C-alpha positions as CSV (number, residue, x, y, z in Angstrom):
1,M,-1.1,4.5,-56.1
2,N,-3.9,3.2,-53.0
3,R,-1.4,0.6,-52.5
4,I,1.2,2.6,-51.7
5,L,-0.8,4.6,-49.1
6,C,-2.2,1.6,-47.7
7,Y,1.5,0.2,-47.0
8,R,2.4,3.2,-45.8
9,L,-0.7,3.5,-43.3
10,Q,0.4,0.1,-42.5
11,T,3.8,0.7,-41.3
12,L,2.7,3.9,-39.6
13,L,0.3,2.3,-37.7
14,A,2.5,-0.4,-37.0
15,A,5.4,1.9,-35.7
16,C,2.5,3.8,-33.4
17,I,1.7,0.0,-32.0
18,V,5.8,-0.3,-31.1
19,L,6.0,3.3,-29.5
20,L,2.8,2.7,-27.4
21,S,3.9,-0.3,-26.2
22,N,7.3,0.8,-25.4
23,G,5.3,3.9,-23.6
24,A,3.2,0.9,-21.4
25,S,6.5,-0.6,-20.3
26,A,8.2,2.7,-19.4
27,A,5.0,4.0,-17.4
28,D,5.2,0.3,-15.6
29,P,8.8,-0.3,-14.8
30,S,10.1,-3.7,-13.7
31,S,11.5,-3.7,-10.5
32,V,14.8,-5.6,-9.8
33,T,13.7,-5.8,-6.4
34,L,10.8,-7.8,-6.6
35,E,12.4,-9.9,-9.2
36,S,14.6,-11.1,-6.5
37,I,12.6,-11.5,-4.0
38,K,10.7,-13.6,-6.0
39,A,13.5,-15.7,-7.2
40,R,14.6,-16.5,-3.6
41,K,10.6,-16.6,-2.6
42,A,11.8,-14.6,0.6
43,I,12.1,-10.9,1.2
44,V,15.2,-9.9,3.0
45,I,14.7,-7.2,6.0
46,G,17.5,-5.2,7.6
47,Y,17.5,-4.0,11.0
48,L,19.2,-2.5,14.1
49,K,20.3,-5.0,17.4
50,D,20.0,-1.9,19.5
51,A,17.7,0.6,18.5
52,Y,14.9,0.2,21.1
53,P,11.7,0.4,20.6
54,M,12.5,0.7,16.9
55,S,14.5,-1.8,15.7
56,F,16.0,-4.3,17.9
57,I,16.1,-7.7,19.3
58,G,13.3,-9.0,21.7
59,Q,13.2,-11.7,24.3
60,D,12.9,-14.2,22.2
61,G,15.6,-13.5,20.1
62,Q,13.6,-12.2,17.2
63,P,13.8,-8.9,15.5
64,T,11.0,-6.6,16.9
65,G,10.0,-2.6,17.4
66,Y,8.0,0.1,15.5
67,S,9.9,-0.3,12.5
68,L,9.7,-3.8,12.2
69,D,6.0,-3.8,12.5
70,L,5.8,-1.4,9.9
71,C,8.4,-3.2,7.4
72,R,6.3,-6.8,8.3
73,A,3.0,-4.9,6.9
74,I,5.0,-3.9,3.7
75,A,6.7,-7.6,3.5
76,V,2.8,-8.8,3.1
77,E,2.1,-6.3,0.5
78,V,5.0,-7.3,-1.6
79,G,4.0,-11.3,-1.2
80,K,0.7,-10.2,-2.5
81,A,2.4,-8.2,-5.7
82,V,4.5,-11.2,-6.2
83,G,2.4,-14.2,-5.7
84,L,3.9,-15.2,-2.5
85,D,1.2,-15.6,0.2
86,P,2.6,-16.2,2.5
87,I,6.0,-14.5,2.0
88,K,8.7,-15.5,4.1
89,I,10.7,-13.1,5.8
90,Q,14.6,-13.2,6.6
91,Y,16.1,-11.0,8.8
92,V,19.6,-9.6,8.7
93,P,21.6,-7.1,10.9
94,V,23.1,-4.3,9.8
95,T,25.5,-1.6,11.3
96,L,24.9,2.3,11.3
97,E,27.9,2.6,9.5
98,G,26.8,0.3,6.7
99,R,23.3,0.1,6.6
100,F,22.8,2.3,3.4
101,D,25.8,-0.2,1.4
102,T,23.6,-3.3,2.1
103,V,20.8,-1.5,0.7
104,A,22.6,-0.3,-2.4
105,S,24.5,-3.8,-3.1
106,G,21.1,-6.0,-2.8
107,A,22.0,-7.5,0.3
108,V,18.9,-6.4,1.9
109,D,15.8,-5.5,0.1
110,I,14.9,-2.7,2.9
111,E,16.8,-1.2,5.8
112,C,14.1,-0.8,8.2
113,G,15.7,0.9,11.5
114,T,15.8,4.5,12.5
115,S,17.3,5.6,9.2
116,T,16.6,9.9,8.7
117,M,16.1,10.8,5.1
118,T,18.3,13.2,3.9
119,L,19.1,14.5,0.5
120,A,22.6,13.3,0.7
121,R,21.7,10.1,1.7
122,M,19.6,10.1,-1.5
123,R,22.7,9.7,-3.5
124,K,23.4,6.2,-2.7
125,V,19.5,5.0,-1.5
126,D,15.8,6.0,-2.2
127,F,13.3,6.4,0.4
128,T,10.1,5.5,1.2
129,Y,7.7,7.8,3.0
130,T,7.9,8.8,6.0
131,T,7.6,7.0,9.0
132,F,8.4,8.6,11.9
133,L,9.4,12.6,13.0
134,D,11.7,13.0,15.9
135,G,14.4,15.2,16.8
136,G,18.1,15.3,18.2
137,S,18.6,16.0,21.7
138,L,20.7,15.3,24.8
139,L,21.0,13.0,27.7
140,V,22.6,14.4,30.7
141,K,22.5,13.5,34.5
142,K,19.5,14.0,36.5
143,G,19.5,17.7,38.4
144,S,21.9,18.7,35.4
145,A,21.3,22.6,34.3
146,I,21.7,21.6,30.8
147,A,18.8,22.4,29.1
148,G,20.2,22.3,25.3
149,I,22.9,23.5,23.1
150,P,23.6,26.8,24.7
151,A,24.7,25.3,28.0
152,L,27.4,23.3,26.6
153,V,29.9,26.0,26.5
154,D,33.5,24.1,27.6
155,E,31.6,21.0,28.4
156,T,32.1,17.4,26.8
157,V,29.2,15.8,24.8
158,A,29.4,11.9,23.0
159,V,27.5,11.1,19.9
160,I,27.5,8.1,17.5
161,P,30.0,9.2,13.8
162,G,28.2,8.9,10.8
163,T,24.7,9.4,12.3
164,T,22.7,12.7,11.4
165,S,22.9,13.2,15.3
166,A,26.4,14.0,15.0
167,T,25.9,16.1,11.6
168,S,22.9,18.4,13.5
169,L,25.2,18.5,16.9
170,R,27.9,20.1,15.4
171,A,25.9,22.4,13.0
172,A,24.0,23.6,15.9
173,L,27.3,24.0,18.4
174,A,28.4,26.2,15.6
175,K,25.3,28.0,15.0
176,S,25.5,28.8,18.8
177,Y,29.3,29.6,18.8
178,V,29.5,26.9,21.3
179,N,32.7,25.4,22.2
180,A,32.3,22.0,23.3
181,K,34.6,18.8,22.8
182,V,32.6,16.0,20.9
183,V,33.7,12.7,21.9
184,E,32.7,9.9,19.5
185,V,31.6,6.7,20.7
186,K,30.5,3.1,19.1
187,T,27.2,2.4,20.4
188,H,24.3,3.6,22.7
189,E,25.5,1.8,25.3
190,E,28.5,3.3,25.3
191,G,27.6,6.7,25.4
192,I,24.9,6.4,28.2
193,S,28.1,4.7,30.3
194,A,30.2,7.3,29.4
195,L,27.7,9.5,30.9
196,E,26.7,7.8,33.9
197,A,31.1,7.6,34.4
198,G,31.1,11.3,34.5
199,K,33.5,10.8,31.0
200,V,31.0,13.3,29.4
201,T,28.4,15.9,30.2
202,A,25.7,14.7,27.6
203,Y,25.2,11.9,25.2
204,A,23.6,13.4,22.0
205,S,21.0,11.5,19.9
206,D,17.7,10.9,18.6
207,R,14.7,11.6,21.1
208,V,13.0,8.5,20.9
209,L,16.1,6.5,21.0
210,L,17.3,8.5,24.1
211,I,13.8,7.8,25.6
212,G,14.7,4.2,24.5
213,L,17.6,4.2,26.6
214,L,15.9,5.0,29.7
215,V,13.6,2.7,29.6
216,K,16.1,-0.3,29.4
217,S,18.6,1.4,31.9
218,S,19.2,0.1,34.9
219,N,19.3,3.0,36.6
220,P,16.9,5.3,34.8
221,E,16.6,7.9,37.8
222,L,19.9,8.7,37.2
223,F,19.4,10.5,34.1
224,A,16.8,13.2,32.4
225,I,16.5,14.2,28.8
226,A,17.1,18.1,27.9
227,P,13.7,19.9,27.0
228,E,15.5,21.4,23.8
229,Q,15.4,19.8,20.3
230,F,18.1,20.7,18.2
231,S,17.7,18.9,14.9
232,Y,14.5,17.6,12.8
233,E,15.0,13.5,11.7
234,P,12.4,12.8,9.3
235,Y,12.6,8.6,9.4
236,A,11.9,6.7,6.4
237,F,12.8,2.8,5.0
238,A,15.8,2.9,3.0
239,V,15.3,1.1,-0.4
240,R,17.5,0.5,-3.5
241,R,17.6,3.6,-5.8
242,N,15.4,4.0,-9.2
243,D,13.2,0.9,-8.2
244,A,9.9,2.6,-8.4
245,G,7.8,-0.8,-8.6
246,F,9.1,-1.9,-5.4
247,R,9.3,1.5,-3.4
248,L,5.6,1.8,-4.9
249,V,4.4,-1.7,-3.3
250,A,6.2,-0.4,0.2
251,N,4.3,2.8,-0.1
252,T,1.0,1.4,-0.5
253,A,1.5,-0.6,2.2
254,L,2.8,2.4,4.4
255,A,-0.1,4.4,3.0
256,R,-3.1,1.6,3.9
257,L,-1.4,1.6,7.3
258,Y,-2.0,5.3,8.0
259,R,-5.5,5.4,6.4
260,S,-6.5,2.7,8.9
261,A,-6.5,1.9,12.8
262,D,-3.9,-0.2,12.6
263,V,-1.0,2.5,12.7
264,M,-2.4,3.6,16.3
265,A,-2.1,-0.2,17.6
266,I,1.2,-0.5,16.3
267,F,2.1,3.3,17.9
268,N,0.2,2.4,21.0
269,R,2.3,-1.1,21.5
270,W,5.7,0.7,21.3
271,F,4.8,4.3,22.7
272,G,1.3,4.4,24.8
273,S,3.1,4.0,27.9
274,L,4.4,7.5,27.0
275,G,1.2,9.2,25.8
276,A,-0.5,10.1,22.3
277,P,1.1,10.5,19.4
278,T,2.0,14.2,19.1
279,P,0.2,16.2,16.3
280,V,2.9,16.8,14.3
281,L,3.2,13.0,14.2
282,I,-0.5,12.7,13.3
283,G,0.0,14.9,10.8
284,M,2.7,12.8,9.2
285,Y,0.2,10.3,9.0
286,L,-2.7,11.7,7.3
287,M,0.2,13.6,4.6
288,N,1.4,10.1,3.9
289,A,-2.3,8.4,3.6
290,T,-2.3,8.8,0.0
291,P,-5.6,7.4,-1.5
292,E,-5.4,4.0,-3.6
């Protein structure tokens, strides 16, 4: 009888060990992205070529910008996680239309541009902590009476299709019962050119990108940004869905930046000429400064 009881206890103990082992694996999920990075000995970063000052090609021909600076900090943290110090970085240009497909397919490990985190997009990709807060606005000609959406009655406004700016613009027009013609353009440059040529009355995009367009424009004195902000755009970096391990490493890097003065150095590098960060942006940094 004692032998039978002992055997049953041994069997139960073995079963518990298996269950605990399985539980430990579930609590510490493997990361397809980290495994891919370790195998290729490099992290692949997707970026936009013309989204100044967030993600663009610098004068030296290399990708640069606010988003790229944050992603390089993530790359360092990833290197430590997979035992690659220093880690190699491969940059792959992405488009506004195909950026999330490149992440979902594994063509890039992380997309570092100007992507707004939305619930609809989470059906295809996951997102890191928020990296910037922005909103949709209108670029108009200097001296224009257009201060916002209500003034677009019977006017024409250009926007890039497939962006959150396009969705928010149409929603704002409908909400305000404004009948305006929406003209689709392929790039920011095409939008500002249409505005300069008088083909449209306004160009709609994220406010920070409109500021970037003015900074790079050969004739910035010809334009102004309408004071109204018609949408809320929380930027974040797109990563592969259901890869908690990689997302944790990325968020760890961002949280450490937000807890230190390093993030202010990055902000000042790209936006210092425009003044200090808004209280809302400071609040975003603090809310995502998760402790270790």
